[in-house]
C-alpha positions as CSV (number, residue, x, y, z in Angstrom):
1,M,-3.2,-48.9,-3.0
2,T,-3.2,-46.0,-0.5
3,V,-3.3,-42.5,-1.7
4,T,-1.0,-40.3,0.3
5,P,-2.3,-36.7,0.7
6,P,-0.1,-33.9,-0.6
7,P,2.3,-32.6,2.1
8,R,1.0,-29.8,4.3
9,P,2.7,-26.4,3.7
10,K,5.4,-25.7,6.4
11,R,4.7,-23.0,9.0
12,A,6.4,-19.8,8.0
13,P,5.9,-17.2,10.6
14,T,7.8,-14.5,8.4
15,L,5.3,-15.4,5.4
16,Y,2.4,-14.9,7.8
17,L,3.8,-11.5,8.7
18,I,4.1,-10.7,5.2
19,I,0.6,-11.6,4.4
20,A,-0.8,-9.6,7.5
21,L,1.0,-6.5,6.3
22,K,-0.4,-7.0,2.6
23,L,-3.9,-7.4,3.8
24,A,-3.7,-4.5,6.2
25,K,-2.2,-2.3,3.8
26,G,-4.8,-3.3,1.1
27,T,-7.7,-2.8,3.4
28,V,-6.5,0.6,4.5
29,L,-6.1,1.7,0.9
30,L,-9.5,0.4,-0.1
31,V,-11.1,2.6,2.8
32,V,-8.9,5.6,2.0
33,A,-10.0,5.1,-1.7
34,L,-13.6,5.3,-0.8
35,G,-13.0,8.3,1.3
36,V,-11.2,10.1,-1.4
37,Y,-13.7,9.1,-4.0
38,S,-16.6,10.5,-1.7
39,L,-14.7,13.9,-2.0
40,A,-15.1,14.1,-5.7
41,G,-17.6,16.9,-6.7
42,K,-17.3,18.6,-3.3
43,D,-16.0,22.2,-2.6
44,L,-12.6,21.0,-1.2
45,Q,-11.6,24.5,-0.3
46,D,-14.9,24.9,1.8
47,L,-14.5,21.7,3.6
48,F,-10.8,22.8,4.4
49,N,-12.0,26.1,5.7
50,R,-14.7,24.3,7.9
51,F,-12.3,21.7,9.0
52,L,-9.8,24.7,10.1
53,L,-12.7,26.4,12.0
54,W,-13.6,23.3,13.7
55,A,-10.0,22.5,14.8
56,Q,-9.8,26.3,15.9
57,L,-7.0,27.1,13.4
58,D,-6.6,30.4,11.7
59,P,-7.7,30.1,8.1
60,E,-5.6,33.4,7.3
61,N,-2.4,31.7,8.3
62,K,0.0,31.7,5.6
63,F,0.5,28.0,5.5
64,F,-3.1,27.1,5.6
65,A,-4.1,29.9,3.1
66,A,-1.5,28.3,0.8
67,A,-2.9,25.0,1.1
68,G,-6.5,26.3,0.4
69,D,-5.3,28.0,-2.7
70,R,-3.9,24.7,-4.0
71,L,-7.3,23.0,-3.2
72,D,-8.7,25.1,-5.8
73,R,-6.7,23.6,-8.6
74,I,-7.9,20.1,-7.8
75,T,-10.8,18.9,-10.0
76,P,-13.3,16.1,-9.4
77,A,-11.6,14.0,-12.3
78,N,-8.3,14.3,-10.4
79,V,-10.0,13.2,-7.3
80,R,-11.5,10.2,-9.0
81,L,-8.3,9.1,-10.7
82,V,-6.5,9.3,-7.2
83,A,-9.3,7.3,-5.7
84,S,-9.2,4.8,-8.5
85,G,-5.4,4.3,-8.5
86,T,-5.5,3.9,-4.7
87,F,-8.6,1.4,-5.0
88,L,-6.8,-0.7,-7.5
89,F,-3.4,-0.8,-5.6
90,G,-5.4,-1.8,-2.5
91,L,-7.0,-4.6,-4.4
92,Y,-3.8,-5.7,-5.9
93,L,-2.5,-6.1,-2.3
94,L,-5.6,-8.1,-1.2
95,I,-5.3,-10.4,-4.1
96,S,-1.6,-10.7,-3.6
97,G,-2.1,-11.3,0.2
98,G,-4.8,-13.9,-0.4
99,G,-2.8,-15.6,-3.1
100,L,-0.1,-15.8,-0.4
101,I,-2.3,-17.3,2.2
102,F,-3.4,-20.3,-0.3
103,R,0.4,-20.4,-1.4
104,L,-0.5,-19.9,-5.0
105,P,2.7,-19.8,-7.0
106,W,1.7,-16.5,-8.9
107,A,1.0,-14.8,-5.6
108,I,4.9,-14.8,-4.7
109,W,5.7,-13.1,-8.0
110,L,3.0,-10.5,-7.1
111,A,4.4,-9.9,-3.7
112,I,8.1,-9.8,-4.8
113,G,7.1,-7.5,-7.6
114,E,5.1,-5.3,-5.6
115,S,8.0,-4.8,-2.9
116,A,10.7,-4.7,-5.4
117,F,9.1,-2.0,-7.4
118,F,9.2,0.5,-4.8
119,I,13.0,-0.1,-3.7
120,P,14.5,2.3,-6.5
121,L,11.9,5.0,-5.4
122,E,12.6,4.7,-1.8
123,I,16.4,5.1,-2.6
124,Y,15.8,8.1,-4.7
125,E,13.7,9.7,-2.0
126,L,16.2,8.7,0.7
127,A,19.0,10.3,-1.2
128,R,16.7,13.5,-1.6
129,R,15.6,13.6,1.9
130,P,17.2,11.2,4.5
131,S,14.9,10.1,7.2
132,Y,14.8,7.0,9.6
133,E,11.1,6.4,8.6
134,L,12.1,6.0,4.9
135,L,15.2,3.9,5.7
136,A,12.9,1.6,7.7
137,V,10.4,1.1,5.1
138,L,13.4,0.6,2.7
139,G,14.7,-2.1,4.8
140,V,11.3,-3.9,5.3
141,N,10.8,-4.1,1.5
142,V,14.6,-5.4,1.1
143,M,13.8,-7.9,3.6
144,I,10.6,-8.9,2.2
145,V,12.1,-9.4,-1.5
146,S,15.1,-11.1,-0.1
147,Y,13.0,-13.6,2.1
148,L,10.5,-14.4,-0.7
149,L,13.1,-15.0,-3.4
150,S,15.3,-17.2,-1.1
151,N,12.5,-19.2,0.4
152,R,10.0,-19.4,-2.7
153,H,10.9,-23.2,-3.4
154,R,10.4,-24.1,0.3
155,L,7.2,-21.9,0.8
156,F,5.5,-22.7,-2.6
157,R,5.9,-26.6,-3.6
158,H,4.2,-25.9,-7.0
159,H,6.8,-23.1,-7.9
160,H,8.8,-23.8,-11.1
């Protein structure tokens, strides 16, 4: 009696692109989270003013002065909260992308859920402020959700 190995997953270039996007976004978000976290406890207005001087921009400019005033309202707790949220979302994307690499059945639902979650928000923002960039992001998310939903049985054999 010979045992046949399970069939190899079919090649799926679109799935590989989705995986690459998720892993890249997750990595960038983790790096951003660490950078934001490093700002928690620092004098943000002083850092901003030093940056303006380094960039040879006028700190007395109305726009920069208003931005500096807003920085005074940001607390270290707020910075840590933003860093934590960014870190968790980045980790979510890395777990989702890793699961997609191994074609784990739960990973497709994480990927579909993450992409679908943002569609209503993107439509709302597009209605408020139309832009080609936001339209492109919305289009990519709709295509990802559509592709994963319509191909989940073919791509993920263990899917029920």
